[in-house]
matplotlib code that plots the C-alpha trace (Angstrom):
import matplotlib.pyplot as plt

x = [-78.6, -79.3, -77.9, -77.6, -76.1, -74.1, -72.9, -74.0, -74.6, -75.1, -75.7, -73.7, -75.3, -74.6, -72.6, -71.0, -71.5, -70.0, -69.9, -69.0, -68.4, -66.7, -65.0, -63.8, -64.8, -65.1, -66.0, -67.0, -66.5, -66.6, -67.8, -68.8, -69.2, -69.6, -68.2, -65.1, -64.4, -61.1, -61.2, -59.6, -60.4, -61.5, -62.8, -62.7, -64.6, -63.0, -61.3, -64.1, -64.1, -67.4, -66.1, -62.4, -62.7, -59.1, -60.4, -62.7, -60.1, -57.5, -59.9, -60.7, -57.2, -55.0, -51.5, -52.6, -55.7, -55.9, -57.0, -58.2, -58.4, -58.1, -54.8, -56.2, -56.4, -52.8, -51.2, -54.0, -53.9, -50.1, -49.9, -52.6, -53.2, -50.6, -50.5, -52.6, -51.6, -52.9, -53.4, -54.5, -57.4, -59.0, -62.1, -61.8, -59.3, -60.1, -58.5, -58.8, -58.4, -58.7, -60.9, -63.3, -63.3, -63.3, -64.0, -63.7, -66.4, -66.8, -68.6, -69.0, -71.4, -72.8, -74.4, -72.6, -69.0, -68.6, -67.3, -65.7, -65.2, -61.5, -60.8, -61.3, -63.2, -65.0, -67.8, -67.3, -68.7, -67.8, -68.3, -68.6, -69.8, -71.3, -73.3, -72.5, -72.8, -72.7, -71.9, -72.1, -70.0, -71.0, -72.4, -75.1, -77.0, -74.1, -74.1, -71.7, -74.3, -76.2, -73.5, -73.6, -74.7, -75.5, -77.6, -77.6, -77.4, -76.5, -77.5, -77.4, -80.8, -80.1, -79.6, -77.4, -74.1, -75.4, -78.5, -81.8, -84.4, -86.1, -82.8, -81.6, -84.8, -84.4, -80.9, -82.2, -84.9, -82.2, -79.8, -82.7, -81.0, -82.7, -82.5, -81.8, -80.7, -80.9, -77.9, -76.3, -79.1, -79.8, -76.5, -75.3, -78.1, -81.4, -83.9, -85.9, -88.5, -86.0, -85.5, -89.3, -89.6, -86.9, -88.8, -92.1, -90.4, -88.4, -89.7, -87.4, -87.5, -86.1, -84.8, -84.6, -82.0]
y = [112.3, 111.1, 112.5, 110.1, 111.2, 113.9, 111.5, 112.2, 109.3, 109.7, 107.0, 107.7, 104.9, 101.2, 100.1, 103.5, 105.6, 108.6, 109.1, 112.4, 113.3, 116.4, 117.1, 113.5, 112.1, 108.3, 106.7, 103.0, 101.5, 104.7, 104.0, 106.6, 109.2, 112.9, 113.9, 116.1, 116.2, 114.4, 111.4, 110.9, 107.2, 104.9, 101.5, 98.9, 95.6, 93.7, 94.1, 94.0, 97.1, 98.5, 98.4, 99.1, 101.8, 103.1, 106.2, 107.2, 106.3, 108.4, 111.3, 111.2, 110.5, 113.1, 112.5, 111.3, 109.4, 106.0, 103.3, 100.1, 97.3, 93.6, 92.1, 91.4, 95.2, 96.3, 96.0, 97.8, 100.7, 100.9, 101.6, 104.2, 105.9, 108.5, 109.3, 107.6, 105.0, 101.5, 99.1, 95.5, 94.0, 90.5, 89.2, 89.5, 92.4, 95.6, 98.9, 102.2, 105.1, 108.8, 108.1, 105.6, 101.8, 99.7, 96.0, 93.7, 91.0, 88.1, 88.7, 85.9, 83.9, 80.6, 79.2, 81.4, 81.7, 85.5, 86.1, 82.9, 82.6, 81.7, 85.2, 86.6, 89.6, 91.8, 93.9, 96.5, 97.5, 101.1, 102.7, 106.5, 108.5, 105.3, 104.5, 101.1, 101.2, 97.8, 97.7, 94.0, 94.2, 91.8, 88.9, 86.3, 85.8, 84.0, 82.5, 85.1, 87.8, 86.3, 87.8, 91.3, 94.1, 97.3, 100.4, 101.0, 98.1, 98.7, 95.5, 94.6, 93.8, 93.5, 89.7, 87.9, 88.6, 89.2, 88.7, 89.5, 91.7, 88.8, 87.4, 90.8, 91.4, 88.2, 89.3, 92.7, 91.0, 88.9, 91.8, 94.1, 97.5, 100.7, 101.5, 99.4, 100.8, 98.9, 99.1, 97.4, 98.1, 100.6, 100.7, 97.1, 94.9, 95.4, 98.2, 100.5, 97.7, 95.5, 98.3, 98.6, 94.9, 94.9, 97.7, 95.7, 92.6, 94.3, 94.5, 97.4, 100.9, 101.2, 104.2, 104.1, 106.7]
z = [-154.6, -151.0, -147.8, -144.9, -141.6, -143.4, -146.1, -149.7, -152.0, -155.8, -158.3, -161.5, -163.6, -164.0, -160.9, -160.3, -157.1, -155.5, -151.7, -150.1, -146.5, -145.1, -148.4, -148.9, -152.3, -152.9, -156.2, -156.6, -160.1, -162.1, -165.6, -168.2, -165.5, -166.1, -162.7, -162.7, -158.9, -158.3, -156.1, -152.7, -152.9, -155.8, -155.1, -157.9, -157.5, -160.4, -163.8, -166.3, -168.5, -167.0, -163.5, -164.0, -166.6, -167.1, -168.9, -165.9, -163.3, -165.0, -165.3, -161.5, -160.2, -158.6, -157.2, -153.8, -154.8, -153.2, -155.7, -154.0, -156.5, -157.3, -158.6, -162.1, -162.8, -161.9, -165.3, -167.0, -164.4, -164.4, -168.1, -168.3, -164.9, -163.8, -160.1, -157.5, -155.0, -156.0, -153.1, -153.7, -151.8, -151.5, -149.8, -146.0, -146.0, -144.0, -144.5, -142.6, -145.2, -144.4, -141.4, -143.1, -142.9, -146.0, -145.9, -149.0, -149.2, -151.7, -155.0, -157.5, -159.7, -158.6, -161.8, -164.4, -165.4, -165.7, -162.2, -160.8, -157.1, -157.6, -159.0, -155.5, -156.8, -154.3, -153.1, -150.3, -147.0, -146.4, -143.0, -143.0, -140.1, -138.5, -141.7, -143.3, -147.1, -148.9, -152.6, -153.7, -156.8, -159.6, -157.8, -157.5, -154.3, -152.4, -148.9, -147.6, -148.0, -145.1, -142.9, -144.3, -142.0, -143.8, -143.5, -147.2, -149.7, -153.4, -155.3, -159.0, -160.5, -164.3, -164.4, -167.1, -165.4, -161.8, -159.7, -161.3, -159.5, -157.7, -156.5, -155.4, -153.5, -151.6, -150.6, -149.4, -147.4, -145.6, -145.0, -144.0, -144.7, -143.9, -147.6, -150.7, -154.0, -157.3, -159.7, -162.7, -165.1, -167.9, -169.7, -170.6, -169.3, -167.5, -167.5, -165.3, -165.1, -163.3, -160.7, -160.3, -159.9, -157.2, -155.4, -155.5, -154.0, -151.3, -147.7, -146.9, -148.3, -151.8, -153.6, -157.4, -158.2]

ax = plt.figure().add_subplot(projection="3d")
ax.plot(x, y, z, "-o")
ax.set_aspect("equal")
plt.show()
């Protein structure tokens, strides 16, 4: 777990993260998580099972949990998740929730068909206590990333469905965050060697969590 300006960040495996600040608990793409703390906010990047895990979302949801998600997930969530307040989001949308700012940014593949741009799936820039956290979602190195400003960047390194380690490092070197964190490896695709390769190629500080 990291602590940055009184914000705690924990990698939960794959593309899943937990953010905490002043009692507020935020989960991003919870998948096969062991956490039991109920969520105040859950952010879903897209509808694939390893990012929109109904079982995990249901486990973490309480009556007033805000679930921010993409339109393709609504029927799946409606049938299985009791409570919670789903809100739909698309690239370019900005929401202020419980004192934090959430901005949806594009996430898509360029030379693969797993995450088409037309689906309008997302990554997130989350601003908490003046710290900007960027979670890229499942994406290749896309032109829109050149405009990302972030203190902390969480980037996929596993390849196949997303950027590989070399591509992710090139993105980190353009964004120039204070800290980069590799993700999307170790469960479905990719390994620790991808995370290590990412760290070798980055010009910024890297934390393998």
